[in-house]
N, CA, C and O of each residue as an XYZ file, in Angstrom:
968
protein
N       0.822     -1.045      0.193
C      -0.041     -0.240      0.039
C       0.989      1.112     -0.111
O       0.739      1.895     -1.028
N       2.076      1.371      0.735
C       2.735      2.512      1.080
C       3.714      2.648     -0.446
O       4.206      3.658     -0.950
N       3.749      1.428     -0.839
C       4.672      1.915     -2.700
C       3.484      2.385     -3.547
O       3.822      3.400     -4.155
N       2.163      2.015     -3.828
C       1.042      2.077     -4.513
C       0.826      3.519     -4.011
O       0.282      4.168     -4.905
N       1.044      4.222     -2.958
C       0.585      5.455     -2.388
C       1.633      6.731     -2.943
O       1.281      7.850     -3.315
N       3.082      6.153     -2.868
C       4.076      6.780     -3.495
C       3.831      7.006     -4.802
O       3.797      8.165     -5.217
N       3.628      5.952     -5.621
C       3.382      6.115     -7.080
C       2.608      7.179     -7.330
O       2.890      8.160     -8.019
N       1.299      6.872     -6.554
C       0.149      7.668     -7.016
C       0.354      9.460     -6.645
O      -0.212     10.397     -7.209
N       1.178      9.501     -5.713
C       1.478     10.634     -5.105
C       2.302     11.208     -6.397
O       1.797     12.062     -7.126
N       3.419     10.753     -6.592
C       4.219     11.393     -7.577
C       3.376     11.467     -9.081
O       3.504     12.432     -9.834
N       2.557     10.371     -9.368
C       1.829     11.008    -10.618
C       1.035     12.260    -10.594
O       0.901     12.978    -11.584
N       0.400     12.550     -9.182
C      -0.280     13.654     -8.998
C       0.352     14.819     -9.354
O      -0.020     15.685    -10.146
N       1.552     14.738     -8.551
C       2.898     15.658     -8.471
C       3.232     16.184     -9.944
O       3.430     17.377    -10.173
N       3.275     15.215    -10.891
C       3.873     15.437    -12.255
C       2.375     16.169    -12.653
O       2.367     17.383    -12.858
N       1.291     15.489    -12.738
C       0.151     16.299    -13.057
C       0.166     17.753    -12.710
O      -0.105     18.533    -13.623
N       0.381     18.125    -11.789
C       0.389     19.543    -10.900
C       1.636     20.547    -11.494
O       1.823     21.727    -11.198
N       2.320     19.812    -12.300
C       3.571     20.765    -12.481
C       3.449     21.992    -13.303
O       4.418     22.751    -13.298
N       2.197     22.369    -14.153
C       2.298     23.523    -14.348
C       1.908     24.458    -12.834
O       2.386     25.563    -12.578
N       1.073     23.807    -12.083
C       0.799     24.486    -10.987
C       2.258     24.930    -10.078
O       2.424     26.041     -9.574
N       3.045     24.016    -10.023
C       4.613     24.116     -9.496
C       4.995     25.501     -9.778
O       5.219     26.416     -8.985
N       5.037     25.476    -11.458
C       5.726     26.371    -12.226
C       4.977     27.799    -11.942
O       5.625     28.800    -11.636
N       3.818     27.800    -12.048
C       3.182     28.859    -11.553
C       3.691     29.700    -10.265
O       4.181     30.829    -10.236
N       3.450     28.890     -9.321
C       4.026     29.216     -8.066
C       5.401     29.653     -8.048
O       5.717     30.629     -7.367
N       6.342     28.947     -8.811
C       7.719     29.410     -8.780
C       8.039     30.735     -9.340
O       8.991     31.404     -8.937
N       7.206     31.118    -10.304
C       7.307     32.293    -10.910
C       6.852     33.675    -10.259
O       7.187     34.829    -10.530
N       5.981     33.165     -9.315
C       5.315     34.080     -8.405
C       3.748     34.348     -8.583
O       3.163     35.047     -7.756
N       2.964     33.694     -9.851
C       2.020     34.182    -10.384
C       0.696     33.599     -9.694
O      -0.441     33.852    -10.091
N       1.037     32.714     -8.514
C       0.230     32.111     -7.472
C      -0.474     33.246     -6.692
O      -1.619     33.207     -6.242
N       0.392     34.241     -6.613
C      -0.042     35.419     -5.483
C      -1.615     35.881     -6.151
O      -2.561     36.225     -5.442
N      -1.645     35.821     -7.313
C      -2.647     36.355     -8.204
C      -4.138     35.467     -7.442
O      -5.234     36.020     -7.346
N      -3.874     34.088     -6.986
C      -4.900     33.416     -6.554
C      -5.280     33.784     -5.076
O      -6.243     33.310     -4.474
N      -4.561     34.519     -4.676
C      -4.644     35.147     -3.100
C      -5.650     36.051     -3.352
O      -6.579     36.088     -2.545
N      -5.660     36.686     -4.171
C      -6.686     37.737     -4.299
C      -8.126     37.492     -4.646
O      -9.041     38.313     -4.593
N      -8.191     36.042     -5.065
C      -9.620     35.529     -5.463
C     -10.179     34.322     -4.187
O     -11.323     33.928     -3.959
N      -9.139     34.036     -3.651
C      -9.201     32.817     -2.423
C     -10.393     33.168     -1.714
O     -11.370     32.420     -1.730
N     -10.380     34.615     -0.888
C     -11.399     34.761     -0.182
C     -12.774     34.882     -0.495
O     -13.672     34.960      0.344
N     -12.939     34.898     -1.939
C     -14.489     34.706     -2.501
C     -14.918     33.254     -2.279
O     -15.980     32.992     -1.715
N     -13.909     32.119     -2.820
C     -13.950     30.848     -2.375
C     -14.648     30.673     -0.715
O     -15.727     30.319     -0.239
N     -13.513     31.083     -0.281
C     -13.386     30.913      1.219
C     -14.919     31.319      1.854
O     -15.711     30.657      2.525
N     -14.958     32.463      1.424
C     -16.600     33.038      2.284
C     -17.612     31.962      1.889
O     -18.454     31.550      2.686
N     -17.513     31.556      0.731
C     -18.760     30.495      0.435
C     -18.790     29.481      1.055
O     -19.787     29.088      1.661
N     -17.295     28.671      0.987
C     -17.147     27.458      1.790
C     -17.467     27.519      3.317
O     -18.129     26.653      3.888
N     -16.891     28.721      3.983
C     -17.119     28.835      5.105
C     -18.687     29.025      5.808
O     -19.014     28.834      6.979
N     -19.417     29.416      4.789
C     -20.828     29.520      5.318
C     -21.486     28.010      5.312
O     -22.368     27.698      6.112
N     -20.978     27.138      4.356
C     -21.347     25.748      4.555
C     -20.305     24.967      5.707
O     -20.783     24.045      6.368
N     -19.233     25.274      5.860
C     -18.610     24.602      7.010
C     -19.313     24.883      8.362
O     -19.574     24.017      9.197
N     -19.571     26.131      8.464
C     -20.112     26.622      9.724
C     -21.571     26.000     10.121
O     -21.745     25.669     11.294
N     -22.629     25.835      9.162
C     -23.790     24.964      8.869
C     -23.549     23.780      9.723
O     -23.989     23.620     10.861
N     -22.505     22.643      8.779
C     -22.276     21.459      9.607
C     -21.590     21.076     10.648
O     -21.678     19.972     11.185
N     -20.703     22.203     11.052
C     -19.956     22.406     12.358
C     -20.643     23.151     13.555
O     -20.301     22.980     14.725
N     -21.685     24.029     13.132
C     -22.151     24.639     14.249
C     -22.142     23.937     15.832
O     -21.721     24.320     16.923
N     -22.782     22.806     15.384
C     -22.963     22.198     17.253
C     -21.352     22.097     17.820
O     -21.174     22.386     19.004
N     -20.296     21.734     17.076
C     -18.810     21.619     17.331
C     -18.268     23.150     18.073
O     -17.704     23.269     19.160
N     -18.663     24.287     17.053
C     -18.112     25.307     17.281
C     -18.978     26.232     18.570
O     -18.476     27.156     19.209
N     -20.257     25.747     18.717
C     -20.927     26.133     20.022
C     -20.278     25.507     20.939
O     -19.592     26.162     21.724
N     -20.344     24.322     21.022
C     -19.717     23.454     22.277
C     -18.132     24.059     22.557
O     -17.785     24.231     23.725
N     -17.336     24.323     21.611
C     -15.991     25.028     21.740
C     -15.983     26.216     22.455
O     -15.449     26.344     23.557
N     -16.549     27.061     21.865
C     -16.297     28.470     22.330
C     -17.493     28.931     23.491
O     -17.811     30.071     23.830
N     -17.973     27.742     23.916
C     -18.833     28.024     25.165
C     -18.293     28.645     26.552
O     -18.813     29.323     27.437
N     -16.860     28.038     26.310
C     -16.092     28.302     27.538
C     -15.310     29.523     27.351
O     -14.450     29.751     28.202
N     -15.452     30.316     26.422
C     -14.651     31.365     26.198
C     -14.636     32.535     27.652
O     -13.686     33.084     28.210
N     -15.753     32.578     27.852
C     -15.954     33.751     28.906
C     -15.317     33.255     30.228
O     -15.223     34.054     31.160
N     -14.949     32.199     30.341
C     -14.354     31.470     31.471
C     -12.798     32.198     31.787
O     -12.303     32.226     32.914
N     -12.178     32.744     30.618
C     -10.859     33.253     30.611
C     -10.864     34.672     30.931
O      -9.767     35.178     31.166
N     -11.982     35.461     30.987
C     -12.193     36.913     31.294
C     -11.818     37.239     32.589
O     -12.369     36.739     33.570
N     -10.888     38.071     32.655
C     -10.628     38.563     34.028
C     -11.502     39.337     34.612
O     -12.113     40.123     33.888
N     -11.818     39.316     36.222
C     -12.731     39.973     36.992
C     -12.888     41.241     36.662
O     -11.894     41.870     37.025
N     -13.719     41.953     36.113
C     -14.000     43.335     36.052
C     -13.036     43.926     34.785
O     -12.767     45.113     34.598
N     -12.626     42.860     34.028
C     -11.927     43.421     32.473
C     -13.034     42.928     31.414
O     -14.018     42.296     31.798
N     -12.820     43.254     30.048
C     -13.272     43.016     29.063
C     -12.209     42.136     28.642
O     -10.993     42.327     28.662
N     -13.142     40.749     28.105
C     -12.350     39.816     27.420
C     -11.918     40.160     25.932
O     -12.654     40.568     25.034
N     -10.526     39.897     25.873
C     -10.009     40.352     24.704
C      -9.377     38.870     23.937
O      -8.603     38.078     24.474
N      -9.869     38.781     22.741
C      -9.909     37.731     21.852
C      -9.128     37.934     20.565
O      -9.565     38.653     19.667
N      -7.998     37.311     20.487
C      -7.156     37.556     19.214
C      -7.438     36.572     18.314
O      -7.218     35.482     18.843
N      -7.872     36.453     17.062
C      -7.950     35.261     16.216
C      -7.014     35.178     15.272
O      -6.971     36.116     14.477
N      -6.216     34.263     15.141
C      -4.910     33.953     13.930
C      -5.842     33.436     12.829
O      -6.777     32.686     13.108
N      -5.596     33.820     11.626
C      -6.154     33.654     10.439
C      -7.559     33.901     10.439
O      -8.264     32.983     10.020
N      -8.169     35.061     10.863
C      -9.436     35.229     10.867
C     -10.601     35.145      9.584
O     -11.829     35.208      9.630
N      -9.567     34.959      8.316
C     -10.344     34.826      7.106
C     -11.604     35.848      7.112
O     -11.533     37.041      7.408
N     -12.735     35.164      6.737
C     -13.940     36.126      6.852
C     -14.545     36.213      8.055
O     -15.575     36.886      8.050
N     -14.260     35.797      8.958
C     -14.895     36.171     10.311
C     -16.011     35.455     10.805
O     -16.768     35.881     11.677
N     -16.134     33.976     10.035
C     -16.886     33.024     10.293
C     -17.293     32.751     11.865
O     -18.419     32.415     12.234
N     -16.124     32.967     12.738
C     -16.114     32.481     13.959
C     -17.014     33.646     15.219
O     -17.457     33.461     16.352
N     -16.960     34.855     14.281
C     -17.304     35.832     15.198
C     -18.618     35.742     16.028
O     -18.757     36.305     17.113
N     -19.651     34.916     15.366
C     -21.028     34.982     16.025
C     -20.906     34.020     17.483
O     -21.735     34.067     18.391
N     -19.576     33.076     17.472
C     -19.787     32.190     18.623
C     -18.806     33.111     20.121
O     -18.512     32.673     21.233
N     -18.575     34.301     19.571
C     -17.672     34.997     20.589
C     -18.799     35.544     21.690
O     -19.874     35.867     21.185
N     -18.703     35.658     22.855
C     -19.564     36.253     23.965
C     -19.692     38.035     23.419
O     -18.883     38.742     22.818
N     -20.820     38.265     23.845
C     -21.209     39.697     23.573
C     -20.258     40.520     24.388
O     -19.859     40.171     25.499
N     -19.914     41.629     23.781
C     -19.016     42.582     24.433
C     -17.569     42.412     24.555
O     -16.816     43.289     24.979
N     -17.225     41.297     24.183
C     -15.679     41.007     23.923
C     -14.915     41.758     22.925
O     -15.498     42.132     21.907
N     -13.742     42.007     23.094
C     -12.745     42.578     22.144
C     -12.174     41.654     21.089
O     -11.903     40.499     21.420
N     -11.976     42.045     19.898
C     -11.603     41.080     18.929
C     -10.435     41.703     18.461
O     -10.558     42.880     18.120
N      -9.134     41.085     18.351
C      -8.234     41.541     17.323
C      -7.983     40.402     16.201
O      -7.680     39.228     16.417
N      -8.183     41.036     14.940
C      -8.123     40.049     13.704
C      -6.758     40.329     13.189
O      -6.208     41.411     12.985
N      -6.224     38.804     12.984
C      -4.883     38.804     12.118
C      -5.033     37.802     11.119
O      -5.660     36.755     11.275
N      -4.333     38.220      9.909
C      -4.268     37.179      8.575
C      -3.523     37.498      7.994
O      -3.487     38.721      7.858
N      -2.529     36.753      7.322
C      -1.767     37.142      6.140
C      -2.452     37.524      5.118
O      -1.809     38.497      4.723
N      -3.254     37.409      4.493
C      -4.099     37.726      3.449
C      -4.802     39.024      3.321
O      -6.020     38.910      3.462
N      -4.388     40.198      3.099
C      -5.513     41.598      3.393
C      -6.346     41.611      2.415
O      -6.933     42.680      2.244
N      -6.614     40.659      1.632
C      -7.756     40.650      0.722
C      -9.066     40.226      1.139
O     -10.056     40.234      0.407
N      -9.027     39.698      2.849
C     -10.031     39.171      3.493
C     -11.027     40.404      4.140
O     -12.174     40.169      4.519
N     -10.331     41.894      4.209
C     -10.949     42.604      4.848
C     -12.270     42.923      4.492
O     -13.176     43.157      5.291
N     -12.363     42.926      3.057
C     -14.007     43.195      2.729
C     -15.066     42.472      3.098
O     -16.194     42.942      3.245
N     -14.675     41.005      3.305
C     -15.532     40.148      4.179
C     -15.376     40.372      5.167
O     -16.461     40.048      5.649
N     -14.613     40.828      6.195
C     -14.471     41.096      7.791
C     -15.417     41.825      7.987
O     -16.247     41.517      8.843
N     -15.547     43.094      7.170
C     -16.535     44.193      7.376
C     -17.662     43.636      7.420
O     -18.365     43.776      8.421
N     -18.069     42.896      6.361
C     -19.634     42.313      6.606
C     -19.900     41.468      7.967
O     -20.884     41.533      8.704
N     -18.658     40.598      8.097
C     -19.091     39.884      9.393
C     -19.051     40.560     10.572
O     -19.610     40.149     11.589
N     -18.220     41.911     10.482
C     -18.105     43.050     11.578
C     -19.706     43.520     12.065
O     -20.275     43.552     13.156
N     -20.094     43.851     10.718
C     -21.575     44.381     10.531
C     -22.651     43.479     11.200
O     -23.637     43.860     11.832
N     -22.276     42.259     10.944
C     -23.500     40.984     11.341
C     -23.113     40.935     12.634
O     -24.090     40.722     13.353
N     -22.131     41.040     13.220
C     -21.944     40.926     14.709
C     -21.584     42.225     15.308
O     -20.427     42.397     15.692
N     -22.435     43.117     15.418
C     -22.104     44.400     16.173
C     -22.279     44.265     17.657
O     -22.322     45.284     18.346
N     -22.390     42.971     18.237
C     -22.354     42.787     19.603
C     -20.720     42.745     20.304
O     -20.439     42.896     21.493
N     -19.788     42.492     19.167
C     -18.555     42.716     19.678
C     -17.800     43.936     19.172
O     -18.079     44.662     18.218
N     -16.707     44.004     20.086
C     -16.069     45.337     19.909
C     -14.737     44.827     19.190
O     -14.012     43.990     19.727
N     -14.392     45.521     17.633
C     -13.228     45.061     17.115
C     -12.130     46.184     17.213
O     -12.367     47.349     16.894
N     -11.013     45.783     17.638
C      -9.692     46.463     18.155
C      -9.256     46.676     16.838
O      -9.152     47.863     16.529
N      -8.957     45.799     15.928
C      -7.727     46.322     14.721
C      -7.786     44.925     13.810
O      -8.356     43.921     14.238
N      -7.204     44.967     12.642
C      -6.994     44.028     11.775
C      -5.402     43.998     11.584
O      -4.835     45.032     11.229
N      -4.808     43.034     11.774
C      -3.071     43.129     11.422
C      -3.032     42.010     10.475
O      -3.634     40.949     10.639
N      -2.166     42.360      9.307
C      -1.958     41.862      8.463
C      -0.719     41.144      8.808
O       0.298     41.817      8.976
N      -0.666     39.709      8.950
C       0.649     38.993      9.692
C       0.305     37.534      9.525
O      -0.811     37.017      9.578
N       1.682     36.869      9.278
C       1.240     35.200      9.575
C       1.473     34.896     10.973
O       1.805     35.580     11.941
N       1.183     33.585     10.784
C       0.541     32.948     12.562
C       2.091     32.979     13.024
O       2.189     33.282     14.213
N       3.337     32.739     12.375
C       4.700     32.823     13.068
C       5.217     34.169     13.143
O       6.417     34.208     13.415
N       4.648     35.282     12.978
C       5.400     36.618     13.239
C       4.209     37.685     13.302
O       3.622     38.306     12.416
N       4.061     37.654     14.899
C       2.905     38.704     14.949
C       3.466     39.921     16.115
O       2.949     40.301     17.165
N       4.772     40.338     15.415
C       5.573     41.128     16.557
C       4.742     42.387     16.909
O       4.940     42.954     17.984
N       3.722     42.884     15.943
C       2.860     43.806     16.458
C       1.830     44.076     17.483
O       1.286     45.121     17.841
N       1.684     42.528     17.952
C       0.747     42.494     19.158
C       1.764     42.404     20.267
O       2.870     41.896     20.083
N       1.336     42.952     21.527
C       2.125     42.880     22.745
C       2.466     41.785     23.162
O       2.121     40.845     22.446
N       3.240     41.448     24.416
C       3.346     40.567     24.751
C       2.242     40.460     25.928
O       1.874     41.504     26.466
N       1.614     38.998     26.409
C       0.931     38.925     27.244
C      -0.371     39.934     27.304
O      -0.896     40.398     28.315
N      -0.698     40.116     26.076
C      -1.769     41.230     25.791
C      -3.279     40.826     25.867
O      -4.240     41.558     26.104
N      -3.255     39.510     25.613
C      -5.016     38.909     25.081
C      -5.329     37.592     26.110
O      -4.548     36.665     26.322
N      -6.360     37.722     26.551
C      -6.948     36.281     27.359
C      -7.115     35.246     26.508
O      -6.940     34.120     26.975
N      -7.501     35.389     25.024
C      -7.653     33.809     24.580
C      -7.133     34.217     23.121
O      -7.384     35.302     22.596
N      -6.324     33.128     22.502
C      -6.107     33.097     21.158
C      -6.812     32.046     20.481
O      -6.692     30.886     20.876
N      -7.509     32.329     19.536
C      -8.317     31.308     18.935
C      -7.827     31.001     17.447
O      -7.517     31.932     16.703
N      -7.772     29.805     17.076
C      -6.987     29.168     15.876
C      -8.326     27.972     15.149
O      -8.735     26.991     15.770
N      -8.759     28.331     13.891
C      -9.450     27.364     13.400
C      -9.165     27.121     12.047
O      -9.143     28.115     11.321
N      -8.944     26.028     11.547
C      -8.533     25.714     10.022
C      -7.454     26.554      9.692
O      -7.431     27.189      8.637
N      -6.407     26.599     10.676
C      -5.108     27.607      9.907
C      -3.941     26.817     10.656
O      -2.954     27.058      9.961
N      -3.644     26.210     11.438
C      -2.358     25.074     11.669
C      -2.090     24.443     10.494
O      -0.922     24.307     10.130
N      -3.035     24.023      9.824
C      -3.087     23.141      8.448
C      -2.215     23.820      7.456
O      -1.589     23.212      6.588
N      -2.197     25.512      7.675
C      -1.633     26.160      6.418
C      -0.481     26.735      6.834
O       0.170     27.121      5.863
N       0.130     26.989      8.043
C       1.091     27.738      8.372
C       2.328     26.959      8.080
O       2.365     25.730      8.142
N       3.479     27.823      7.716
C       4.888     27.161      7.521
C       5.313     26.497      8.711
O       5.726     25.346      8.578
N       5.287     27.033      9.908
C       5.959     26.461     11.029
C       4.981     26.636     12.258
O       4.785     27.683     12.875
N       4.304     25.180     12.532
C       3.374     25.312     13.503
C       4.182     25.548     14.971
O       3.621     26.320     15.749
N       5.280     25.024     15.346
C       5.869     25.320     16.746
C       6.526     26.778     16.595
O       7.088     27.113     17.637
N       6.574     27.409     15.914
C       6.963     28.813     15.829
C       5.584     29.665     16.241
O       5.688     30.573     17.066
N       4.335     29.356     15.664
C       3.242     29.796     15.928
C       2.586     29.566     17.013
O       1.723     30.370     17.365
N       2.843     28.493     17.718
C       2.732     28.043     19.035
C       3.298     28.906     20.055
O       2.757     29.337     21.073
N       4.617     29.109     19.567
C       5.572     30.214     20.590
C       4.937     31.528     20.588
O       4.766     32.172     21.622
N       4.550     31.968     19.300
C       3.842     33.355     19.240
C       2.650     33.437     19.986
O       2.361     34.506     20.523
N       1.740     32.210     20.116
C       0.278     32.118     20.703
C       0.867     32.371     22.370
O       0.360     33.262     23.051
N       1.945     31.515     22.904
C       2.328     31.660     24.005
C       2.782     32.768     24.441
O       2.580     32.986     25.636
N       3.427     33.672     23.746
C       4.084     35.153     23.921
C       2.781     35.775     23.876
O       2.652     36.320     24.972
N       1.863     35.954     23.255
C       0.875     36.854     23.256
C      -0.239     36.719     24.424
O      -0.841     37.651     24.957
N      -0.358     35.463     24.670
C      -1.360     35.064     25.840
C      -0.844     35.721     26.942
O       0.330     36.093     26.968
N      -1.709     35.916     27.962
C      -1.428     36.361     29.529
C      -1.390     35.211     30.041
O      -1.847     34.263     29.402
N      -0.748     34.999     31.518
C      -0.782     33.980     32.283
C      -2.089     33.531     32.653
O      -2.893     34.298     33.183
N      -2.353     32.316     32.401
C      -3.646     31.527     32.639
C      -4.683     32.041     31.626
O      -5.879     32.021     31.920
N      -4.199     32.555     30.296
C      -5.082     32.503     29.179
C      -5.301     31.363     28.455
O      -4.476     30.508     28.776
N      -6.208     30.916     27.455
C      -6.068     29.827     26.674
C      -6.078     30.055     25.043
O      -6.283     31.060     24.363
N      -5.784     28.755     24.724
C      -5.597     28.743     23.204
C      -6.915     27.850     22.673
O      -7.158     26.697     23.030
N      -7.557     28.499     21.914
C      -8.679     27.495     21.236
C      -8.458     26.911     19.905
O      -7.904     27.640     19.082
N      -8.779     25.783     19.569
C      -8.347     25.455     18.201
C      -9.284     24.452     17.789
O      -9.820     23.685     18.588
N      -9.526     24.445     16.331
C     -10.337     23.501     15.807
C      -9.723     23.098     14.322
O      -9.750     23.952     13.436
N      -9.227     21.917     14.089
C      -8.302     21.931     13.123
C      -8.503     20.353     12.316
O      -8.817     19.322     12.911
N      -8.278     20.448     11.047
C      -8.643     19.009     10.393
C      -7.129     18.552     10.345
O      -6.188     19.325     10.164
N      -7.023     17.111     10.542
C      -5.751     16.377     10.823
C      -5.663     15.201      9.775
O      -6.548     15.016      8.940
N      -4.573     14.449      9.873
C      -4.357     13.219      9.251
C      -5.163     12.260      9.528
O      -5.454     12.239     10.724
N      -5.677     11.400      8.861
C      -6.009     10.245      9.102
C      -5.552      9.233      9.782
O      -4.344      9.362      9.980
N      -6.059      8.136     10.294
C      -5.580      6.799     10.715
C      -4.602      6.417      9.628
O      -5.122      6.628      8.532
N      -3.454      5.963      9.534
C      -2.755      5.149      8.704
C      -3.422      3.993      7.895
O      -3.027      3.701      6.767
N      -4.315      3.434      8.436
C      -5.129      2.085      8.487
C      -6.364      2.436      7.241
O      -6.817      1.577      6.485
N      -6.712      3.701      7.242
C      -7.885      4.080      6.273
C      -7.534      4.523      4.944
O      -6.396      4.935      4.718
N      -8.562      4.461      3.904
C      -8.350      4.819      2.518
C      -8.388      6.482      2.782
O      -7.824      7.171      1.931
N      -8.883      7.005      3.663
C      -8.825      8.706      3.846
C      -7.080      9.264      4.076
O      -6.648     10.360      3.719
N      -6.219      8.066      4.827
C      -4.882      8.311      4.824
C      -4.535      8.596      3.326
O      -4.268      9.683      2.814
N      -4.609      7.236      2.689
C      -4.174      7.093      1.619
C      -4.470      8.272      0.601
O      -3.492      8.843      0.117
N      -5.644      8.648      0.269
C      -5.923      9.800     -0.733
C      -5.405     11.046      0.083
O      -4.643     11.701     -0.629
N      -5.550     11.547      1.236
C      -4.548     12.833      1.851
C      -3.515     12.677      1.319
O      -3.215     13.667      0.652
N      -2.738     11.828      1.281
C      -1.187     11.784      0.647
C      -1.335     12.172     -0.718
O      -0.885     13.214     -1.196
N      -2.080     11.165     -1.420
C      -2.023     11.244     -2.868
C      -2.410     12.521     -3.509
O      -1.803     13.036     -4.448
N      -3.757     13.124     -2.772
C      -4.056     14.467     -3.280
C      -3.423     15.631     -2.890
O      -3.676     16.711     -3.424
N      -2.559     15.484     -1.932
C      -1.963     16.553     -1.345
C      -1.329     17.667     -2.316
O      -1.487     18.865     -2.082
N      -0.584     17.183     -3.448
C       0.077     18.141     -4.069
C      -1.037     19.162     -4.643
O      -0.859     20.378     -4.566
N      -1.977     18.708     -5.114
C      -3.254     19.222     -5.619
C      -3.998     20.101     -4.543
O      -4.235     21.290     -4.754
N      -4.324     19.511     -3.477
C      -5.126     20.028     -2.595
C      -4.055     21.467     -1.915
O      -4.583     22.525     -1.572
N      -2.881     21.282     -1.844
C      -1.860     22.546     -1.735
C      -2.350     23.782     -2.495
O      -2.535     24.797     -1.823
N      -2.558     23.820     -3.666
C      -3.183     24.964     -4.542
C      -4.541     25.409     -4.311
O      -4.980     26.549     -4.155
N      -5.105     24.306     -4.319
C      -6.889     24.419     -3.939
C      -7.155     25.325     -2.547
O      -8.048     26.160     -2.406
N      -6.288     24.991     -1.703
C      -6.521     25.231     -0.321
C      -5.481     26.296      0.057
O      -5.382     26.465      1.273
N      -4.678     27.058     -0.722
C      -4.037     28.170     -0.432
C      -2.958     27.631      0.674
O      -2.903     28.164      1.782
N      -2.136     26.584      0.324
C      -1.450     26.075      1.139
C      -1.599     25.108      2.183
O      -0.743     24.735      2.985
N      -2.578     24.814      2.095
C      -3.178     23.789      3.336
C      -2.544     22.389      2.980
O      -2.319     21.933      1.859
N      -2.348     21.908      4.028
C      -1.860     20.474      4.275
C      -2.725     19.656      5.159
O      -2.975     19.774      6.358
N      -3.158     18.714      4.187
C      -4.483     17.711      4.808
C      -3.514     16.450      5.718
O      -4.118     15.629      6.408
N      -2.263     16.431      5.635
C      -1.774     15.290      6.483
C      -0.751     15.636      7.411
O       0.407     15.224      7.478
N      -1.490     16.632      8.262
C      -0.282     16.883      9.818
C      -0.914     16.250     10.708
O      -2.115     15.987     10.650
N      -0.032     15.902     11.754
C      -0.348     15.186     12.961
C      -0.555     16.802     14.102
O       0.000     17.063     15.169
N      -1.118     17.246     13.658
C      -1.262     18.881     14.511
C      -1.251     18.488     16.141
O      -0.749     19.252     16.965
N      -1.815     17.302     16.484
C      -2.069     17.304     18.058
C      -0.740     16.929     18.651
O      -0.541     16.892     19.866
N       0.199     16.642     17.694
C       1.497     16.179     18.565
C       2.301     17.304     18.660
O       3.230     17.217     19.463
N       2.149     18.584     17.895
C       2.688     19.757     18.249
C       2.101     20.216     19.426
O       2.883     20.792     20.181
N       0.997     20.128     19.778
C       0.135     20.575     20.640
C       0.361     20.240     22.176
O       0.287     20.939     23.187
N       0.691     18.784     21.944
C       1.227     18.163     23.306
C       2.587     18.572     23.712
O       2.796     18.579     24.925
N       3.466     18.883     22.993
C       4.578     19.138     22.992
C       5.170     20.838     23.086
O       6.342     21.211     23.149
N       3.918     21.667     23.069
C       4.087     23.038     23.102
C       4.373     23.684     24.496
O       4.703     24.861     24.641
N       4.204     22.745     25.542
C       4.402     23.659     26.924
C       3.298     24.219     27.621
O       3.512     24.974     28.569
N       2.016     23.906     27.223
C       0.729     24.391     27.877
C       0.786     23.683     29.288
O       1.246     22.545     29.385
N       0.329     24.349     30.334
C       0.052     23.763     31.523
C      -1.168     22.627     31.490
O      -1.196     21.627     32.207
N      -1.982     22.929     30.687
C      -3.235     21.745     30.516
C      -3.868     22.007     29.265
O      -4.245     23.118     28.893
N      -3.973     20.910     28.613
C      -4.534     20.643     27.355
C      -5.669     19.785     27.098
O      -5.626     18.556     27.145
N      -6.662     20.465     26.830
C      -8.118     19.675     26.861
C      -8.067     19.371     25.028
O      -8.166     20.320     24.251
N      -7.904     17.953     24.542
C      -7.809     18.098     23.261
C      -8.696     16.659     22.871
O      -8.361     15.623     23.444
N      -9.673     16.635     22.021
C     -10.317     15.422     21.786
C     -10.332     15.042     20.066
O     -10.707     16.051     19.470
N     -10.122     14.222     19.373
C     -10.383     13.741     18.336
C     -11.645     13.535     17.916
O     -12.480     13.079     18.697
N     -11.985     13.876     16.494
C     -13.507     13.756     16.095
C     -13.841     13.650     14.637
O     -13.121     14.341     13.918
N     -14.819     12.905     14.002
C     -15.218     13.044     12.859
C     -15.895     13.995     12.603
O     -16.991     14.048     13.160
N     -15.545     14.973     11.777
C     -16.539     15.872     11.206
C     -17.490     15.475      9.877
O     -17.131     14.819      8.900
N     -18.676     16.008     10.106
C     -19.540     15.574      8.800
C     -18.879     16.269      7.734
O     -19.596     17.238      7.485
N     -17.993     16.272      7.064
C     -17.338     16.647      5.700
C     -16.958     15.597      4.778
O     -17.195     14.392      4.861
N     -16.382     16.188      3.958
C     -15.896     14.887      2.785
C     -14.519     14.394      3.306
O     -13.735     14.920      4.096
N     -14.473     13.405      2.729
C     -13.872     12.255      3.777
C     -12.133     12.870      3.648
O     -11.408     12.280      4.449
N     -11.745     13.423      3.200
C     -10.207     14.146      3.231
C      -9.807     14.828      4.348
O      -8.662     14.852      4.801
N     -10.873     15.437      4.828
C     -11.238     16.548      6.033
C     -11.764     16.144      7.181
O     -11.669     16.772      8.236
N     -12.327     15.107      7.034
C     -13.531     14.555      8.134
C     -12.346     14.321      9.547
O     -12.735     14.666     10.663
N     -11.227     13.852      9.416
C     -10.719     13.810     10.943
C     -10.304     15.069     11.551
O      -9.443     15.716     10.955
N     -10.813     15.546     12.711
C     -10.432     16.927     13.459
C     -10.210     16.482     14.625
O     -10.515     15.379     15.080
N      -9.357     17.846     15.416
C      -9.323     17.831     16.634
C      -9.864     19.178     16.657
O      -9.935     20.077     15.820
N     -10.396     18.988     18.435
C     -10.701     20.334     18.869
C     -10.478     20.434     20.668
O     -10.352     19.499     21.459
N     -10.486     21.880     20.930
C     -10.137     21.765     22.399
C      -9.549     23.112     22.568
O      -9.569     23.970     21.685
N      -8.965     23.277     23.871
C      -8.275     24.483     24.236
C      -6.972     24.038     25.184
O      -6.829     22.924     25.687
N      -6.243     24.938     25.284
C      -4.737     24.761     26.144
C      -4.695     26.058     26.884
O      -4.883     27.168     26.386
N      -4.431     25.793     28.107
C      -4.190     26.777     28.985
C      -2.805     27.198     29.292
O      -2.194     26.344     29.934
N      -2.174     28.207     29.035
C      -0.847     28.901     29.358
C      -0.648     28.710     30.565
O       0.362     29.163     31.104
């Protein structure tokens, strides 16, 4: 099976050669201008299917609010703002994303969720958010982002830096499937193509291992099967306390 998987992956890589060439010469940046359009539509569908899971995940956000203070939430890779409706009313939100073309859709989400206070939008990657002060937020949120960052450990180090002591990191991510399944096979075979369709997304990451070794004082993590297409069905969700 492993040999067949490697051969099939090589074949897909060959078929993706025009895309590899487009990225190599820098033309892939044009796709980033239209990617928010596709993600906006996909996010609506994802939210409908994952509504119960997201409601459960974010139910405990308010527990990390300091007495007498406003809850401050920083979202890494906020995208089109589809998580906003799950945040508790009155909290302050800092939005970050490496793609500035999401701002149009963020404004729409902000208008639809005016129970929140929006502090700013920062154009930054998860690995480098130096414009955000140390220990300045109560909660960091990251959904469907660790699959596409270049360096997960560095991103988690940035999370640690920005969180105040006792703050929490909330996550919801698709991950690699069990090696004994066909999902695992197709995740690896289709990854070369999926990388371009998903703007750098990697469907075969063991993200939970990075979280387990990131040095959080407490980690609440569970694996789940999401009601989605098989290649992104395996998910993890939970939160980690600094």
